[in-house]
PyMOL Python script that loads the backbone (N, CA, C, O; Angstrom):
from pymol import cmd

cmd.read_pdbstr("""\
ATOM      1  N   MET A   1       6.764  -4.612 -24.871  1.00  0.00           N
ATOM      2  CA  MET A   1       6.419  -3.387 -24.871  1.00  0.00           C
ATOM      3  C   MET A   1       5.049  -3.692 -24.370  1.00  0.00           C
ATOM      4  O   MET A   1       4.117  -4.272 -24.926  1.00  0.00           O
ATOM      5  N   GLN A   2       5.178  -3.030 -22.891  1.00  0.00           N
ATOM      6  CA  GLN A   2       3.418  -2.742 -22.972  1.00  0.00           C
ATOM      7  C   GLN A   2       3.038  -1.681 -22.880  1.00  0.00           C
ATOM      8  O   GLN A   2       3.736  -0.702 -23.146  1.00  0.00           O
ATOM      9  N   TYR A   3       2.047  -1.636 -22.550  1.00  0.00           N
ATOM     10  CA  TYR A   3       1.235  -0.189 -22.894  1.00  0.00           C
ATOM     11  C   TYR A   3      -0.159  -0.209 -21.215  1.00  0.00           C
ATOM     12  O   TYR A   3      -0.795  -1.184 -20.816  1.00  0.00           O
ATOM     13  N   TYR A   4      -0.170   0.857 -20.796  1.00  0.00           N
ATOM     14  CA  TYR A   4      -0.551   0.924 -19.350  1.00  0.00           C
ATOM     15  C   TYR A   4      -1.311   2.102 -18.987  1.00  0.00           C
ATOM     16  O   TYR A   4      -1.043   2.751 -19.998  1.00  0.00           O
ATOM     17  N   ARG A   5      -2.146   2.963 -18.229  1.00  0.00           N
ATOM     18  CA  ARG A   5      -2.556   3.570 -18.116  1.00  0.00           C
ATOM     19  C   ARG A   5      -3.732   3.533 -16.886  1.00  0.00           C
ATOM     20  O   ARG A   5      -4.019   2.549 -16.205  1.00  0.00           O
ATOM     21  N   CYS A   6      -4.607   5.525 -16.760  1.00  0.00           N
ATOM     22  CA  CYS A   6      -5.031   4.557 -15.862  1.00  0.00           C
ATOM     23  C   CYS A   6      -6.681   5.262 -16.131  1.00  0.00           C
ATOM     24  O   CYS A   6      -6.374   5.793 -17.199  1.00  0.00           O
ATOM     25  N   LYS A   7      -7.755   5.542 -16.002  1.00  0.00           N
ATOM     26  CA  LYS A   7      -8.352   5.289 -16.322  1.00  0.00           C
ATOM     27  C   LYS A   7      -9.262   7.055 -16.631  1.00  0.00           C
ATOM     28  O   LYS A   7     -10.371   7.138 -17.159  1.00  0.00           O
ATOM     29  N   CYS A   8      -8.730   7.834 -16.319  1.00  0.00           N
ATOM     30  CA  CYS A   8      -8.875   9.003 -16.562  1.00  0.00           C
ATOM     31  C   CYS A   8      -7.638   9.446 -17.740  1.00  0.00           C
ATOM     32  O   CYS A   8      -8.085  10.470 -18.258  1.00  0.00           O
ATOM     33  N   GLY A   9      -6.884   9.265 -18.099  1.00  0.00           N
ATOM     34  CA  GLY A   9      -6.043   8.904 -18.664  1.00  0.00           C
ATOM     35  C   GLY A   9      -4.345   9.861 -18.154  1.00  0.00           C
ATOM     36  O   GLY A   9      -3.183  10.133 -18.459  1.00  0.00           O
ATOM     37  N   LYS A  10      -4.927   9.936 -17.642  1.00  0.00           N
ATOM     38  CA  LYS A  10      -3.329  10.800 -17.140  1.00  0.00           C
ATOM     39  C   LYS A  10      -2.139  10.861 -16.877  1.00  0.00           C
ATOM     40  O   LYS A  10      -1.284  11.722 -17.083  1.00  0.00           O
ATOM     41  N   THR A  11      -2.125   9.459 -16.193  1.00  0.00           N
ATOM     42  CA  THR A  11      -1.411   8.232 -15.534  1.00  0.00           C
ATOM     43  C   THR A  11      -1.047   7.225 -16.622  1.00  0.00           C
ATOM     44  O   THR A  11      -2.019   6.628 -17.087  1.00  0.00           O
ATOM     45  N   GLU A  12       0.034   6.939 -17.078  1.00  0.00           N
ATOM     46  CA  GLU A  12       0.602   6.347 -18.005  1.00  0.00           C
ATOM     47  C   GLU A  12       1.585   5.782 -17.967  1.00  0.00           C
ATOM     48  O   GLU A  12       2.561   6.499 -17.746  1.00  0.00           O
ATOM     49  N   SER A  13       1.780   4.702 -18.100  1.00  0.00           N
ATOM     50  CA  SER A  13       3.331   3.743 -18.391  1.00  0.00           C
ATOM     51  C   SER A  13       3.503   2.382 -19.645  1.00  0.00           C
ATOM     52  O   SER A  13       2.577   1.837 -20.245  1.00  0.00           O
ATOM     53  N   TRP A  14       5.385   2.016 -19.802  1.00  0.00           N
ATOM     54  CA  TRP A  14       5.075   1.456 -20.479  1.00  0.00           C
ATOM     55  C   TRP A  14       6.241   0.423 -20.518  1.00  0.00           C
ATOM     56  O   TRP A  14       7.337   0.926 -20.765  1.00  0.00           O
ATOM     57  N   GLY A  15       6.217  -0.931 -20.321  1.00  0.00           N
ATOM     58  CA  GLY A  15       7.310  -1.152 -19.570  1.00  0.00           C
ATOM     59  C   GLY A  15       6.791  -2.946 -20.467  1.00  0.00           C
ATOM     60  O   GLY A  15       5.835  -3.089 -21.229  1.00  0.00           O
ATOM     61  N   SER A  16       7.692  -3.944 -20.067  1.00  0.00           N
ATOM     62  CA  SER A  16       7.422  -5.942 -20.295  1.00  0.00           C
ATOM     63  C   SER A  16       6.975  -6.081 -19.430  1.00  0.00           C
ATOM     64  O   SER A  16       6.141  -6.862 -19.888  1.00  0.00           O
ATOM     65  N   LEU A  17       6.496  -5.974 -17.490  1.00  0.00           N
ATOM     66  CA  LEU A  17       6.238  -6.170 -16.577  1.00  0.00           C
ATOM     67  C   LEU A  17       4.614  -5.811 -16.710  1.00  0.00           C
ATOM     68  O   LEU A  17       4.201  -5.578 -17.846  1.00  0.00           O
ATOM     69  N   PRO A  18       3.646  -5.756 -15.557  1.00  0.00           N
ATOM     70  CA  PRO A  18       2.991  -4.467 -15.359  1.00  0.00           C
ATOM     71  C   PRO A  18       3.275  -3.929 -13.807  1.00  0.00           C
ATOM     72  O   PRO A  18       3.840  -4.184 -12.744  1.00  0.00           O
ATOM     73  N   PRO A  19       2.567  -3.132 -14.410  1.00  0.00           N
ATOM     74  CA  PRO A  19       2.167  -1.631 -13.342  1.00  0.00           C
ATOM     75  C   PRO A  19       2.432  -2.415 -11.740  1.00  0.00           C
ATOM     76  O   PRO A  19       2.003  -3.518 -12.078  1.00  0.00           O
ATOM     77  N   ARG A  20       2.721  -2.556 -10.668  1.00  0.00           N
ATOM     78  CA  ARG A  20       2.741  -2.837  -9.373  1.00  0.00           C
ATOM     79  C   ARG A  20       1.264  -2.555  -9.137  1.00  0.00           C
ATOM     80  O   ARG A  20       0.683  -1.532  -9.498  1.00  0.00           O
ATOM     81  N   LYS A  21       0.624  -3.782  -8.361  1.00  0.00           N
ATOM     82  CA  LYS A  21      -0.704  -3.378  -7.248  1.00  0.00           C
ATOM     83  C   LYS A  21      -1.355  -2.425  -6.905  1.00  0.00           C
ATOM     84  O   LYS A  21      -2.557  -2.214  -7.062  1.00  0.00           O
ATOM     85  N   CYS A  22      -0.428  -1.694  -6.331  1.00  0.00           N
ATOM     86  CA  CYS A  22      -0.026   0.040  -4.973  1.00  0.00           C
ATOM     87  C   CYS A  22      -0.020   1.257  -6.098  1.00  0.00           C
ATOM     88  O   CYS A  22      -0.327   2.422  -5.843  1.00  0.00           O
ATOM     89  N   ASP A  23       0.553   0.560  -7.900  1.00  0.00           N
ATOM     90  CA  ASP A  23       0.414   1.846  -7.751  1.00  0.00           C
ATOM     91  C   ASP A  23      -0.725   1.962  -8.655  1.00  0.00           C
ATOM     92  O   ASP A  23      -1.289   0.993  -9.163  1.00  0.00           O
ATOM     93  N   GLY A  24      -1.073   3.306  -8.855  1.00  0.00           N
ATOM     94  CA  GLY A  24      -2.114   4.228  -9.705  1.00  0.00           C
ATOM     95  C   GLY A  24      -2.063   5.751  -9.362  1.00  0.00           C
ATOM     96  O   GLY A  24      -1.514   6.474  -8.531  1.00  0.00           O
ATOM     97  N   CYS A  25      -2.737   5.846 -10.204  1.00  0.00           N
ATOM     98  CA  CYS A  25      -2.932   7.974 -10.536  1.00  0.00           C
ATOM     99  C   CYS A  25      -4.211   8.556  -8.726  1.00  0.00           C
ATOM    100  O   CYS A  25      -5.140   8.043  -8.103  1.00  0.00           O
ATOM    101  N   SER A  26      -3.672   9.403  -8.679  1.00  0.00           N
ATOM    102  CA  SER A  26      -3.423   9.892  -7.570  1.00  0.00           C
ATOM    103  C   SER A  26      -4.563  10.581  -7.970  1.00  0.00           C
ATOM    104  O   SER A  26      -5.326  10.719  -7.015  1.00  0.00           O
ATOM    105  N   GLU A  27      -5.296  11.435  -9.775  1.00  0.00           N
ATOM    106  CA  GLU A  27      -5.663  12.249 -10.066  1.00  0.00           C
ATOM    107  C   GLU A  27      -7.746  10.783 -10.243  1.00  0.00           C
ATOM    108  O   GLU A  27      -8.714  11.544 -10.242  1.00  0.00           O
ATOM    109  N   CYS A  28      -7.990   9.998 -10.299  1.00  0.00           N
ATOM    110  CA  CYS A  28      -8.589   9.480 -10.566  1.00  0.00           C
ATOM    111  C   CYS A  28      -8.558   8.173  -9.168  1.00  0.00           C
ATOM    112  O   CYS A  28      -9.687   8.275  -8.688  1.00  0.00           O
ATOM    113  N   GLY A  29      -8.159   7.591  -8.747  1.00  0.00           N
ATOM    114  CA  GLY A  29      -7.988   6.635  -7.726  1.00  0.00           C
ATOM    115  C   GLY A  29      -8.377   5.569  -8.857  1.00  0.00           C
ATOM    116  O   GLY A  29      -9.486   5.047  -8.965  1.00  0.00           O
ATOM    117  N   THR A  30      -7.529   5.393  -9.487  1.00  0.00           N
ATOM    118  CA  THR A  30      -7.331   3.428 -10.468  1.00  0.00           C
ATOM    119  C   THR A  30      -6.599   3.448 -10.706  1.00  0.00           C
ATOM    120  O   THR A  30      -5.954   4.480 -10.520  1.00  0.00           O
ATOM    121  N   THR A  31      -5.700   1.741 -11.672  1.00  0.00           N
ATOM    122  CA  THR A  31      -5.136   1.399 -10.931  1.00  0.00           C
ATOM    123  C   THR A  31      -5.091   1.673 -12.766  1.00  0.00           C
ATOM    124  O   THR A  31      -5.889   2.121 -13.590  1.00  0.00           O
ATOM    125  N   LEU A  32      -3.110   0.897 -12.826  1.00  0.00           N
ATOM    126  CA  LEU A  32      -2.880   1.048 -14.766  1.00  0.00           C
ATOM    127  C   LEU A  32      -3.108  -0.120 -14.576  1.00  0.00           C
ATOM    128  O   LEU A  32      -2.995  -0.914 -13.642  1.00  0.00           O
ATOM    129  N   ASN A  33      -3.595  -0.134 -16.028  1.00  0.00           N
ATOM    130  CA  ASN A  33      -4.060  -1.667 -16.626  1.00  0.00           C
ATOM    131  C   ASN A  33      -4.216  -1.489 -18.220  1.00  0.00           C
ATOM    132  O   ASN A  33      -3.345  -0.688 -18.559  1.00  0.00           O
ATOM    133  N   GLN A  34      -4.758  -1.788 -19.030  1.00  0.00           N
ATOM    134  CA  GLN A  34      -4.486  -2.042 -20.338  1.00  0.00           C
ATOM    135  C   GLN A  34      -6.282  -2.048 -20.680  1.00  0.00           C
ATOM    136  O   GLN A  34      -6.418  -2.290 -21.879  1.00  0.00           O
ATOM    137  N   GLY A  35      -7.156  -1.926 -20.241  1.00  0.00           N
ATOM    138  CA  GLY A  35      -8.455  -1.702 -20.918  1.00  0.00           C
ATOM    139  C   GLY A  35      -9.781  -1.355 -19.660  1.00  0.00           C
ATOM    140  O   GLY A  35     -10.100  -1.977 -18.647  1.00  0.00           O
ATOM    141  N   PRO A  36     -10.205  -0.360 -20.148  1.00  0.00           N
ATOM    142  CA  PRO A  36     -11.281   0.053 -19.366  1.00  0.00           C
ATOM    143  C   PRO A  36     -11.842  -0.581 -18.312  1.00  0.00           C
ATOM    144  O   PRO A  36     -12.124  -0.106 -17.212  1.00  0.00           O
ATOM    145  N   GLU A  37     -12.057  -2.210 -18.908  1.00  0.00           N
ATOM    146  CA  GLU A  37     -12.787  -3.523 -17.675  1.00  0.00           C
ATOM    147  C   GLU A  37     -11.969  -4.135 -16.741  1.00  0.00           C
ATOM    148  O   GLU A  37     -12.044  -5.322 -16.424  1.00  0.00           O
ATOM    149  N   TYR A  38     -10.797  -2.916 -16.082  1.00  0.00           N
ATOM    150  CA  TYR A  38      -9.803  -3.960 -15.258  1.00  0.00           C
ATOM    151  C   TYR A  38      -9.418  -3.619 -14.641  1.00  0.00           C
ATOM    152  O   TYR A  38      -8.657  -4.221 -13.883  1.00  0.00           O
ATOM    153  N   HIS A  39      -9.941  -1.470 -14.539  1.00  0.00           N
ATOM    154  CA  HIS A  39      -8.879  -0.776 -13.111  1.00  0.00           C
ATOM    155  C   HIS A  39      -9.746  -0.999 -11.921  1.00  0.00           C
ATOM    156  O   HIS A  39     -10.928  -1.331 -11.830  1.00  0.00           O
ATOM    157  N   LYS A  40      -8.995  -0.774 -11.192  1.00  0.00           N
ATOM    158  CA  LYS A  40     -10.625  -1.297 -10.484  1.00  0.00           C
ATOM    159  C   LYS A  40      -9.129  -0.054  -8.630  1.00  0.00           C
ATOM    160  O   LYS A  40      -8.161   0.610  -9.003  1.00  0.00           O
ATOM    161  N   THR A  41      -9.405  -0.149  -7.465  1.00  0.00           N
ATOM    162  CA  THR A  41      -8.435   0.623  -6.750  1.00  0.00           C
ATOM    163  C   THR A  41      -7.300  -0.322  -6.159  1.00  0.00           C
ATOM    164  O   THR A  41      -7.269  -1.465  -5.703  1.00  0.00           O
ATOM    165  N   PRO A  42      -6.160   0.946  -6.437  1.00  0.00           N
ATOM    166  CA  PRO A  42      -4.828   0.269  -6.057  1.00  0.00           C
ATOM    167  C   PRO A  42      -4.737  -0.159  -5.025  1.00  0.00           C
ATOM    168  O   PRO A  42      -5.468   0.403  -4.210  1.00  0.00           O
ATOM    169  N   GLU A  43      -3.890  -1.279  -4.486  1.00  0.00           N
ATOM    170  CA  GLU A  43      -4.026  -2.171  -2.921  1.00  0.00           C
ATOM    171  C   GLU A  43      -3.011  -0.631  -1.771  1.00  0.00           C
ATOM    172  O   GLU A  43      -2.297   0.371  -1.798  1.00  0.00           O
ATOM    173  N   PRO A  44      -3.675  -1.495  -1.052  1.00  0.00           N
ATOM    174  CA  PRO A  44      -2.477  -0.049   0.433  1.00  0.00           C
ATOM    175  C   PRO A  44      -1.432  -0.467  -0.244  1.00  0.00           C
ATOM    176  O   PRO A  44      -1.950  -0.734  -1.328  1.00  0.00           O
ATOM    177  N   HIS A  45      -0.363  -0.695  -0.339  1.00  0.00           N
ATOM    178  CA  HIS A  45       1.119  -0.399   0.072  1.00  0.00           C
ATOM    179  C   HIS A  45       1.879  -1.423   1.643  1.00  0.00           C
ATOM    180  O   HIS A  45       1.579  -1.119   2.797  1.00  0.00           O
ATOM    181  N   GLU A  46       2.579  -2.271   1.391  1.00  0.00           N
ATOM    182  CA  GLU A  46       3.330  -3.508   2.384  1.00  0.00           C
ATOM    183  C   GLU A  46       4.074  -2.379   3.202  1.00  0.00           C
ATOM    184  O   GLU A  46       4.185  -1.510   2.337  1.00  0.00           O
ATOM    185  N   TRP A  47       4.391  -2.099   3.831  1.00  0.00           N
ATOM    186  CA  TRP A  47       5.603  -0.980   4.595  1.00  0.00           C
ATOM    187  C   TRP A  47       6.143  -2.618   5.458  1.00  0.00           C
ATOM    188  O   TRP A  47       5.347  -3.368   6.024  1.00  0.00           O
ATOM    189  N   ALA A  48       8.042  -2.921   5.322  1.00  0.00           N
ATOM    190  CA  ALA A  48       8.395  -3.046   5.870  1.00  0.00           C
ATOM    191  C   ALA A  48       9.533  -2.169   5.954  1.00  0.00           C
ATOM    192  O   ALA A  48       9.862  -1.116   5.409  1.00  0.00           O
ATOM    193  N   ALA A  49       9.952  -2.827   6.684  1.00  0.00           N
ATOM    194  CA  ALA A  49      11.695  -1.886   7.934  1.00  0.00           C
ATOM    195  C   ALA A  49      12.054  -1.912   7.196  1.00  0.00           C
ATOM    196  O   ALA A  49      11.392  -1.918   6.158  1.00  0.00           O
ATOM    197  N   ARG A  50      13.575  -1.952   7.231  1.00  0.00           N
ATOM    198  CA  ARG A  50      14.992  -1.536   6.549  1.00  0.00           C
ATOM    199  C   ARG A  50      15.787  -0.902   7.322  1.00  0.00           C
ATOM    200  O   ARG A  50      15.524  -0.181   8.285  1.00  0.00           O
ATOM    201  N   TYR A  51      16.857  -1.218   6.832  1.00  0.00           N
ATOM    202  CA  TYR A  51      17.693   0.046   7.883  1.00  0.00           C
ATOM    203  C   TYR A  51      18.931   0.138   6.177  1.00  0.00           C
ATOM    204  O   TYR A  51      19.164  -0.741   5.348  1.00  0.00           O
ATOM    205  N   ASP A  52      19.277   1.112   6.237  1.00  0.00           N
ATOM    206  CA  ASP A  52      20.601   1.887   5.131  1.00  0.00           C
ATOM    207  C   ASP A  52      21.921   1.462   5.403  1.00  0.00           C
ATOM    208  O   ASP A  52      22.374   1.998   6.414  1.00  0.00           O
ATOM    209  N   GLU A  53      22.769   0.595   4.777  1.00  0.00           N
ATOM    210  CA  GLU A  53      23.891  -0.213   4.901  1.00  0.00           C
ATOM    211  C   GLU A  53      24.712   1.163   5.943  1.00  0.00           C
ATOM    212  O   GLU A  53      24.972   1.116   7.145  1.00  0.00           O
ATOM    213  N   ARG A  54      24.964   2.307   4.960  1.00  0.00           N
ATOM    214  CA  ARG A  54      25.833   3.031   5.106  1.00  0.00           C
ATOM    215  C   ARG A  54      25.503   3.936   6.005  1.00  0.00           C
ATOM    216  O   ARG A  54      26.086   5.018   5.941  1.00  0.00           O
ATOM    217  N   THR A  55      24.624   3.747   6.922  1.00  0.00           N
ATOM    218  CA  THR A  55      24.532   5.168   8.391  1.00  0.00           C
ATOM    219  C   THR A  55      23.363   4.459   9.823  1.00  0.00           C
ATOM    220  O   THR A  55      23.047   4.917  10.922  1.00  0.00           O
ATOM    221  N   GLY A  56      22.919   2.857   8.908  1.00  0.00           N
ATOM    222  CA  GLY A  56      22.969   2.110  10.404  1.00  0.00           C
ATOM    223  C   GLY A  56      21.088   3.169  10.793  1.00  0.00           C
ATOM    224  O   GLY A  56      21.014   3.169  12.022  1.00  0.00           O
ATOM    225  N   LYS A  57      19.524   4.087  10.085  1.00  0.00           N
ATOM    226  CA  LYS A  57      19.709   4.613   9.837  1.00  0.00           C
ATOM    227  C   LYS A  57      17.816   3.821   9.017  1.00  0.00           C
ATOM    228  O   LYS A  57      17.317   3.880   7.893  1.00  0.00           O
ATOM    229  N   PRO A  58      17.286   3.070  10.582  1.00  0.00           N
ATOM    230  CA  PRO A  58      15.650   2.676  10.024  1.00  0.00           C
ATOM    231  C   PRO A  58      15.197   3.714   8.904  1.00  0.00           C
ATOM    232  O   PRO A  58      15.541   4.868   8.648  1.00  0.00           O
ATOM    233  N   TYR A  59      14.358   2.898   8.388  1.00  0.00           N
ATOM    234  CA  TYR A  59      13.138   3.542   6.989  1.00  0.00           C
ATOM    235  C   TYR A  59      12.968   2.272   7.137  1.00  0.00           C
ATOM    236  O   TYR A  59      13.530   1.334   7.702  1.00  0.00           O
ATOM    237  N   GLU A  60      11.170   2.652   5.867  1.00  0.00           N
ATOM    238  CA  GLU A  60      10.185   1.445   5.264  1.00  0.00           C
ATOM    239  C   GLU A  60      10.178   1.816   3.850  1.00  0.00           C
ATOM    240  O   GLU A  60      10.413   2.715   3.043  1.00  0.00           O
ATOM    241  N   ILE A  61       9.852   0.845   3.979  1.00  0.00           N
ATOM    242  CA  ILE A  61      10.255   0.541   1.725  1.00  0.00           C
ATOM    243  C   ILE A  61       8.252  -0.151   1.258  1.00  0.00           C
ATOM    244  O   ILE A  61       7.320  -0.264   2.054  1.00  0.00           O
ATOM    245  N   CYS A  62       8.253  -0.256   0.747  1.00  0.00           N
ATOM    246  CA  CYS A  62       6.822  -1.262   0.176  1.00  0.00           C
ATOM    247  C   CYS A  62       7.534  -1.990  -0.838  1.00  0.00           C
ATOM    248  O   CYS A  62       8.210  -1.698  -1.824  1.00  0.00           O
ATOM    249  N   VAL A  63       7.037  -3.360  -0.082  1.00  0.00           N
ATOM    250  CA  VAL A  63       7.788  -5.527  -0.395  1.00  0.00           C
ATOM    251  C   VAL A  63       7.883  -5.141  -2.280  1.00  0.00           C
ATOM    252  O   VAL A  63       8.832  -5.406  -3.017  1.00  0.00           O
ATOM    253  N   ASN A  64       5.867  -4.086  -2.869  1.00  0.00           N
ATOM    254  CA  ASN A  64       5.837  -4.172  -3.899  1.00  0.00           C
ATOM    255  C   ASN A  64       5.882  -3.704  -5.033  1.00  0.00           C
ATOM    256  O   ASN A  64       5.680  -4.250  -6.118  1.00  0.00           O
ATOM    257  N   CYS A  65       6.311  -2.071  -4.635  1.00  0.00           N
ATOM    258  CA  CYS A  65       6.926  -1.160  -5.541  1.00  0.00           C
ATOM    259  C   CYS A  65       7.794  -0.725  -5.013  1.00  0.00           C
ATOM    260  O   CYS A  65       8.479   0.060  -5.669  1.00  0.00           O
ATOM    261  N   MET A  66       8.067  -0.921  -4.043  1.00  0.00           N
ATOM    262  CA  MET A  66      10.167  -0.536  -3.615  1.00  0.00           C
ATOM    263  C   MET A  66      10.220   0.661  -3.372  1.00  0.00           C
ATOM    264  O   MET A  66      11.317   1.080  -3.740  1.00  0.00           O
ATOM    265  N   ARG A  67       9.088   2.104  -2.577  1.00  0.00           N
ATOM    266  CA  ARG A  67       9.138   3.097  -2.963  1.00  0.00           C
ATOM    267  C   ARG A  67       9.272   3.023  -0.755  1.00  0.00           C
ATOM    268  O   ARG A  67       9.435   2.085   0.026  1.00  0.00           O
ATOM    269  N   VAL A  68       9.124   4.259  -0.600  1.00  0.00           N
ATOM    270  CA  VAL A  68      10.263   4.707   0.434  1.00  0.00           C
ATOM    271  C   VAL A  68       8.953   5.005   0.795  1.00  0.00           C
ATOM    272  O   VAL A  68       7.897   5.230   0.204  1.00  0.00           O
ATOM    273  N   LYS A  69       9.432   4.922   2.212  1.00  0.00           N
ATOM    274  CA  LYS A  69       7.810   5.474   2.769  1.00  0.00           C
ATOM    275  C   LYS A  69       8.084   7.333   3.423  1.00  0.00           C
ATOM    276  O   LYS A  69       8.785   7.557   4.410  1.00  0.00           O
ATOM    277  N   GLU A  70       7.603   8.084   2.883  1.00  0.00           N
ATOM    278  CA  GLU A  70       8.529   9.590   4.023  1.00  0.00           C
ATOM    279  C   GLU A  70       7.751   9.455   5.008  1.00  0.00           C
ATOM    280  O   GLU A  70       6.614   9.014   5.178  1.00  0.00           O
ATOM    281  N   GLU A  71       8.801  10.049   5.831  1.00  0.00           N
ATOM    282  CA  GLU A  71       8.125  10.413   6.888  1.00  0.00           C
ATOM    283  C   GLU A  71       7.685  11.575   7.294  1.00  0.00           C
ATOM    284  O   GLU A  71       8.574  12.361   7.619  1.00  0.00           O
ATOM    285  N   SER A  72       6.162  12.097   7.419  1.00  0.00           N
ATOM    286  CA  SER A  72       4.949  12.187   6.927  1.00  0.00           C
ATOM    287  C   SER A  72       3.947  11.339   7.098  1.00  0.00           C
ATOM    288  O   SER A  72       3.020  11.226   7.900  1.00  0.00           O
ATOM    289  N   ASP A  73       4.601  10.380   5.537  1.00  0.00           N
ATOM    290  CA  ASP A  73       3.012   9.133   5.626  1.00  0.00           C
ATOM    291  C   ASP A  73       2.791   9.196   7.401  1.00  0.00           C
ATOM    292  O   ASP A  73       1.888   8.552   7.934  1.00  0.00           O
TER     293      ASP A  73
END
""", "prot")
cmd.dss("prot")
cmd.show_as("cartoon", "prot")
cmd.util.cbc("prot")
cmd.orient("prot")
């Protein structure tokens, strides 16, 4: 189990895999990492079109973090 956090320390993550490259802290704008020298600006999400299997309604999802794009984005 690894511990990751942002530069300001407000966003933390525990896990065996590192956080996705597009995940980051909304407060300080840095990625989650194990040490202070490795913090970077999060990369933009890579949106891909998908369709709901039950309804057929289209939506967009990030291929890196699997976050669904909101209607207002």
